[in-house]
C-alpha positions as a printed Julia matrix, in Angstrom:
400×3 Matrix{Float64}:
 -11.67  -57.14  -33.1
 -10.06  -54.06  -33.76
 -10.36  -51.22  -31.39
 -10.73  -47.31  -31.78
 -10.87  -44.39  -29.48
 -12.33  -40.98  -30.34
 -12.94  -37.42  -28.63
 -16.65  -37.04  -27.56
 -18.39  -34.03  -26.79
 -20.1   -34.83  -23.47
 -21.39  -31.5   -21.95
 -20.58  -27.73  -22.22
 -16.86  -27.41  -21.61
 -16.37  -31.17  -21.49
 -14.92  -33.49  -23.88
 -13.34  -36.95  -23.15
 -11.31  -39.62  -25.16
 -13.65  -42.87  -25.16
 -13.75  -45.85  -26.83
 -15.76  -46.08  -29.68
 -16.67  -48.27  -32.34
 -14.28  -49.11  -35.25
 -15.72  -47.49  -38.44
 -17.6   -49.68  -40.92
 -18.69  -49.13  -44.57
 -22.4   -47.69  -43.57
 -23.52  -44.35  -43.78
 -25.25  -42.67  -41.18
 -28.92  -43.89  -42.1
 -26.89  -47.64  -41.55
 -26.88  -48.16  -45.3
 -23.89  -50.44  -46.62
 -21.69  -48.51  -48.88
 -19.11  -49.48  -51.26
 -17.45  -46.3   -51.93
 -15.77  -45.59  -48.98
 -12.35  -46.09  -47.14
 -11.17  -46.86  -43.76
  -8.28  -44.47  -42.81
  -5.69  -44.91  -39.96
  -5.91  -41.33  -38.61
  -2.24  -39.74  -39.04
  -3.34  -36.17  -37.94
  -6.53  -34.72  -36.73
  -6.77  -31.14  -35.74
  -8.82  -29.16  -33.13
 -10.84  -26.31  -34.92
 -12.52  -23.17  -33.55
 -15.62  -24.49  -35.02
 -15.39  -27.42  -32.74
 -15.26  -24.65  -29.71
 -18.9   -23.5   -30.5
 -20.2   -26.93  -29.92
 -17.83  -27.62  -26.97
 -19.18  -24.12  -25.25
 -22.69  -25.49  -25.66
 -23.64  -23.06  -28.2
 -25.13  -25.51  -30.43
 -27.62  -28.45  -30.14
 -24.66  -30.83  -30.56
 -25.65  -34.1   -28.81
 -24.0   -35.87  -25.94
 -21.45  -38.57  -26.88
 -21.12  -36.93  -30.56
 -17.48  -37.85  -31.49
 -15.66  -34.62  -32.9
 -13.31  -33.71  -35.56
 -13.49  -32.65  -39.42
 -10.1   -31.84  -39.79
  -8.42  -35.36  -40.99
  -5.11  -36.42  -42.81
  -4.62  -40.28  -42.82
  -3.87  -43.66  -44.36
  -5.92  -46.12  -46.28
  -5.99  -48.95  -44.49
  -9.14  -50.71  -46.07
 -11.11  -49.48  -49.23
 -14.67  -50.47  -50.49
 -15.06  -52.57  -53.65
 -15.78  -49.43  -55.77
 -12.98  -47.17  -54.8
 -11.02  -47.28  -57.92
  -8.14  -44.46  -57.84
  -6.81  -45.17  -54.2
  -4.92  -48.22  -52.67
  -4.06  -49.44  -49.34
  -1.09  -47.51  -47.94
  -1.63  -44.34  -49.79
  -1.58  -41.04  -47.47
  -4.27  -38.68  -47.85
  -6.23  -35.38  -46.99
  -9.64  -35.47  -46.35
 -11.77  -32.34  -46.87
 -14.01  -31.37  -44.15
 -16.88  -31.23  -46.46
 -18.52  -34.44  -47.08
 -19.64  -34.61  -50.67
 -20.99  -37.25  -53.05
 -19.3   -35.63  -56.33
 -22.67  -36.69  -58.26
 -25.24  -33.87  -57.38
 -25.74  -30.54  -59.05
 -23.58  -28.2   -56.46
 -20.94  -30.94  -56.52
 -20.57  -30.85  -60.15
 -20.63  -26.97  -59.87
 -17.52  -27.16  -57.5
 -19.88  -26.05  -54.57
 -18.85  -29.06  -52.54
 -19.83  -27.35  -49.07
 -23.42  -27.44  -49.78
 -23.58  -31.07  -51.37
 -27.41  -32.19  -52.05
 -27.12  -35.84  -50.94
 -25.0   -36.27  -47.51
 -27.5   -34.63  -45.33
 -30.96  -35.56  -44.98
 -32.02  -32.26  -43.31
 -30.28  -29.75  -45.35
 -27.67  -28.92  -47.64
 -23.92  -29.78  -46.56
 -22.2   -32.18  -44.54
 -19.32  -32.3   -42.39
 -17.55  -34.99  -40.12
 -18.21  -34.59  -36.33
 -20.54  -31.74  -36.33
 -23.87  -30.82  -35.37
 -26.65  -30.9   -37.96
 -24.27  -31.96  -40.84
 -25.36  -35.02  -41.6
 -24.46  -37.38  -38.95
 -21.0   -38.64  -40.33
 -18.88  -39.85  -37.35
 -15.95  -37.46  -36.6
 -12.14  -38.03  -36.91
 -10.44  -36.83  -33.93
 -10.12  -40.71  -33.26
  -7.71  -43.5   -34.49
  -9.74  -44.62  -37.05
 -12.34  -43.11  -39.13
 -14.39  -44.04  -42.38
 -14.63  -41.82  -45.38
 -17.22  -41.7   -47.86
 -17.04  -40.98  -51.82
 -13.67  -41.4   -51.54
 -12.28  -41.28  -55.13
 -14.05  -37.9   -54.85
 -13.3   -36.43  -51.77
  -9.72  -37.57  -50.96
  -6.54  -35.78  -51.91
  -3.73  -38.36  -52.4
  -0.08  -36.95  -51.57
   2.15  -37.78  -54.44
   5.38  -38.92  -52.15
   4.23  -40.4   -48.87
   7.77  -39.71  -47.25
   7.96  -36.15  -48.52
   4.14  -35.56  -47.09
   5.39  -37.11  -43.71
   8.31  -34.7   -43.68
   5.81  -31.71  -44.18
   3.17  -33.34  -42.1
   2.26  -30.33  -39.88
   1.67  -28.1   -42.56
  -0.24  -30.87  -45.06
  -2.52  -31.25  -41.8
  -4.02  -27.53  -42.33
  -5.3   -28.62  -45.92
  -8.52  -30.15  -44.29
  -9.9   -27.04  -43.42
  -8.31  -23.89  -42.33
  -5.72  -23.08  -44.94
  -8.58  -23.71  -47.81
 -10.84  -21.59  -45.57
  -8.34  -18.86  -45.12
  -7.65  -18.81  -48.87
 -11.48  -18.79  -49.97
 -11.95  -16.06  -47.59
  -8.96  -13.98  -49.4
 -10.34  -15.18  -52.94
 -13.95  -14.18  -52.29
 -12.46  -10.84  -50.8
 -11.04  -10.65  -54.27
  -7.4   -10.33  -52.9
  -5.06   -9.49  -55.46
  -1.5    -8.05  -56.2
  -0.83   -4.69  -54.41
  -4.49   -5.35  -52.17
  -4.65   -3.65  -48.73
  -6.3    -6.6   -46.57
  -8.12   -6.3   -43.07
  -8.6    -9.93  -41.59
 -10.8    -9.93  -38.26
  -9.48  -12.52  -35.99
  -5.82  -13.68  -35.04
  -6.63  -16.97  -34.59
  -5.41  -20.09  -36.74
  -8.36  -19.44  -39.63
  -7.5   -15.82  -39.67
  -3.52  -16.7   -39.94
  -4.35  -18.9   -42.41
  -6.65  -16.23  -44.4
  -3.6   -13.77  -43.84
  -0.92  -16.01  -45.12
  -3.41  -16.49  -48.4
  -3.68  -13.13  -48.95
  -0.01  -12.63  -48.76
   0.48  -15.49  -51.39
  -2.16  -13.78  -53.41
  -0.04  -10.77  -53.55
  -1.32   -8.43  -50.88
   0.64   -5.19  -50.17
  -0.2    -5.32  -46.67
  -2.37   -7.48  -44.42
  -3.79   -6.24  -41.1
  -4.9    -8.51  -38.62
  -7.04   -7.65  -35.58
  -7.94   -9.13  -32.16
  -8.21   -8.34  -28.67
  -5.92  -11.33  -27.48
  -2.37   -9.91  -26.9
  -0.81  -13.27  -27.42
  -2.25  -14.03  -30.75
  -1.46  -10.48  -31.99
   2.1   -10.73  -30.86
   2.29  -14.02  -32.75
   0.76  -12.37  -35.79
   3.27   -9.6   -35.82
   6.26  -12.12  -35.31
   5.15  -13.92  -38.61
   4.9   -10.77  -40.8
   1.49   -9.28  -40.31
   0.41   -5.84  -39.16
  -1.37   -6.38  -35.63
  -4.52   -3.92  -34.81
  -5.17   -4.02  -31.23
  -8.93   -3.98  -30.74
  -8.74   -3.68  -27.26
  -7.32   -0.3   -27.43
 -11.09    0.99  -28.48
 -13.66    0.18  -31.26
 -12.89    2.58  -33.84
 -11.68    0.23  -36.23
 -11.35    2.82  -39.07
  -9.01    4.96  -36.86
  -6.92    1.81  -35.98
  -6.51    0.77  -39.82
  -5.91    4.65  -40.48
  -2.94    4.51  -38.08
  -1.24    1.92  -40.12
  -2.46    2.96  -43.81
  -2.89    6.47  -43.29
  -6.44    6.03  -44.49
  -9.47    4.31  -42.72
 -10.42    1.85  -45.34
  -8.9    -1.41  -47.17
  -9.82   -2.98  -50.68
 -10.57   -6.2   -48.91
 -11.74   -7.68  -45.51
 -12.13  -11.36  -44.1
 -14.43  -12.38  -41.18
 -12.54  -15.09  -39.65
 -14.41  -14.51  -36.46
 -18.0   -15.58  -36.76
 -21.21  -15.42  -34.53
 -19.1   -15.47  -31.12
 -18.02  -11.8   -31.91
 -17.32   -9.7   -29.03
 -17.52   -5.75  -29.0
 -17.7    -2.81  -26.44
 -20.87   -1.85  -24.82
 -22.13    1.67  -24.33
 -20.04    1.6   -21.26
 -16.89    0.67  -22.65
 -17.05   -3.27  -21.17
 -16.53   -6.2   -23.4
 -19.74   -7.92  -24.47
 -20.84  -10.5   -27.12
 -21.92   -8.86  -30.34
 -22.58  -11.1   -32.92
 -22.93   -8.72  -35.86
 -20.05   -6.42  -34.75
 -17.37   -7.87  -36.91
 -19.5    -7.66  -40.26
 -20.64   -4.38  -39.28
 -17.14   -3.16  -38.76
 -15.82   -4.65  -42.22
 -18.72   -2.58  -43.81
 -17.38    0.36  -42.35
 -13.74   -0.05  -43.04
 -14.06   -1.78  -46.58
 -13.78    0.89  -49.53
 -16.8     1.48  -52.11
 -16.91   -1.44  -54.4
 -14.71   -3.51  -52.14
 -15.2    -7.18  -50.96
 -15.71   -8.73  -47.9
 -15.4   -12.71  -47.61
 -16.98  -14.59  -44.61
 -15.28  -17.88  -43.72
 -16.05  -17.33  -40.23
 -19.08  -19.59  -38.93
 -22.75  -18.2   -38.58
 -25.26  -20.62  -37.37
 -29.19  -20.81  -38.01
 -29.63  -21.5   -34.06
 -27.53  -20.39  -31.32
 -29.19  -21.44  -28.25
 -26.54  -19.82  -26.0
 -26.92  -16.35  -27.5
 -27.33  -13.25  -25.37
 -29.72  -11.51  -27.8
 -33.06  -13.01  -28.58
 -32.96  -12.34  -32.19
 -29.48  -13.99  -32.1
 -30.87  -17.36  -30.94
 -32.69  -18.02  -34.31
 -29.51  -16.5   -36.1
 -30.67  -13.2   -36.76
 -28.29  -10.46  -36.52
 -28.78   -6.36  -36.45
 -26.71   -6.03  -39.59
 -26.09   -2.48  -41.04
 -26.85   -3.83  -44.43
 -27.69   -0.31  -45.93
 -24.22    0.45  -45.43
 -22.78   -2.36  -47.42
 -25.31   -1.61  -50.11
 -24.53    2.06  -50.04
 -21.13    1.19  -50.79
 -21.66   -1.44  -53.22
 -19.84   -4.2   -51.44
 -19.65   -7.92  -52.38
 -20.16  -10.11  -49.34
 -19.57  -13.85  -49.94
 -20.54  -16.25  -47.01
 -20.7   -20.2   -46.63
 -18.57  -23.28  -45.96
 -15.43  -23.35  -48.09
 -15.65  -26.17  -50.91
 -12.13  -27.4   -49.85
 -11.62  -29.56  -52.87
 -11.63  -26.35  -55.08
  -8.09  -25.11  -53.53
  -6.36  -28.07  -51.48
  -4.69  -29.27  -54.55
  -2.87  -25.95  -55.66
  -2.27  -25.42  -51.63
  -0.54  -28.79  -51.47
   1.64  -27.94  -54.5
   2.68  -24.52  -52.54
   3.27  -26.32  -49.3
   5.6   -28.93  -51.06
   7.32  -26.54  -52.93
   8.21  -24.05  -49.66
   5.89  -21.38  -50.74
   3.8   -21.64  -47.74
   4.94  -22.33  -44.4
   1.68  -22.71  -42.72
   2.49  -24.56  -39.61
   4.64  -21.77  -38.38
   2.32  -19.24  -39.31
  -0.73  -20.78  -37.31
   1.97  -22.07  -34.93
   0.89  -25.71  -34.81
   1.29  -27.84  -31.5
   1.47  -31.48  -31.61
  -0.48  -33.24  -29.1
  -1.35  -36.87  -28.13
  -4.97  -38.17  -28.44
  -5.04  -38.28  -24.76
  -4.14  -34.7   -24.23
  -6.95  -33.49  -26.35
  -9.21  -32.36  -23.46
  -6.45  -30.21  -22.16
  -5.84  -28.93  -25.65
  -9.47  -28.06  -25.91
  -9.05  -25.98  -22.75
  -5.99  -24.36  -23.95
  -7.57  -23.18  -27.0
 -10.63  -21.94  -25.67
  -8.47  -19.84  -23.61
  -7.05  -18.17  -26.35
  -3.66  -19.55  -26.42
  -1.68  -18.79  -29.74
  -1.56  -22.23  -31.05
  -3.14  -24.78  -33.45
  -3.36  -28.14  -31.91
  -2.83  -31.0   -33.86
  -3.77  -34.07  -32.7
  -1.24  -36.99  -32.99
  -3.42  -40.32  -32.33
  -0.51  -43.07  -33.44
   2.39  -41.02  -32.75
   3.24  -41.14  -36.69
   3.9   -37.13  -36.32
   6.42  -37.62  -33.67
   8.53  -39.99  -35.49
   9.37  -37.31  -38.19
   9.4   -34.51  -35.84
């Protein structure tokens, strides 16, 4: 009997590598399916979204196997899988999508109607997203494989660029989606909130889309230093909370064409006495302040329907104190929601394979073993300027 291990959430601030069941061709309801594949996981990444659960900011149950950023090799396939073969190396969109419902057919795979009995949208290893087992493991099952999986055309070439291609499962398409929905184009001035991996991916996406200048804001000095190193204009939010003045220091004008929120609901701002406090609406409100009239704001940062760890009573139910009147008065376009990864991952793969998008260097990928995952979570939560990529079988180490 084959064995498997995975990263399980136990309680706030605690994850553990445990023995878990080897995947089978069954969906979360226990129904046998024929449209899935079993993957040997080649790479699987720690995401900022995972940290929300690990910090205890969601209703994630103890024992849940984490991980929605997966790249792997097909080792077994269901009888209804037609276009993939054993041995194929594939990227897995973090969205679980059926490919058959109305939203999938319209390209909105982030809100598939069939993979989650509680609401639209599914994901691997994430609370309230359908119960699909996570991929921070040695092996994982992926359903609706023909529709979901992106096969790399040349396995050897892909393994040479695996540190970049591992970002296709989530953060690079998510950053790109943020830039697209913020209407970034040639000559745009862009402000990105958050210099973590998704923020850096959004900044990279803005640059490849033709932005003239990309500003990226954070309070974390290490992350700001890295953002500057890879060619973006750092905005040090630890100086003060008047974002327009900080933008004007760079551009000579306090507004940008496009803004991207890569922070989400655990945002921080300044209290009346100058202390840094949690302020879940502060990023969105500041982006409406600095985005020009008729500009656009992309919001790939995660906002939740329930936040049991929130400091504000309203925020516990996902209610934020938004200055929506300001956005309305400035005729802003705001776009929220999960990224439909399939919409972008093939063209982003091409950009990587043809050396147009060195995303691993931009997000500062650091490869770790599966056993090092708990320490990786701690380091990431402490704000270290890395994107942690787990190498469960040592396949990345072989090509390093």
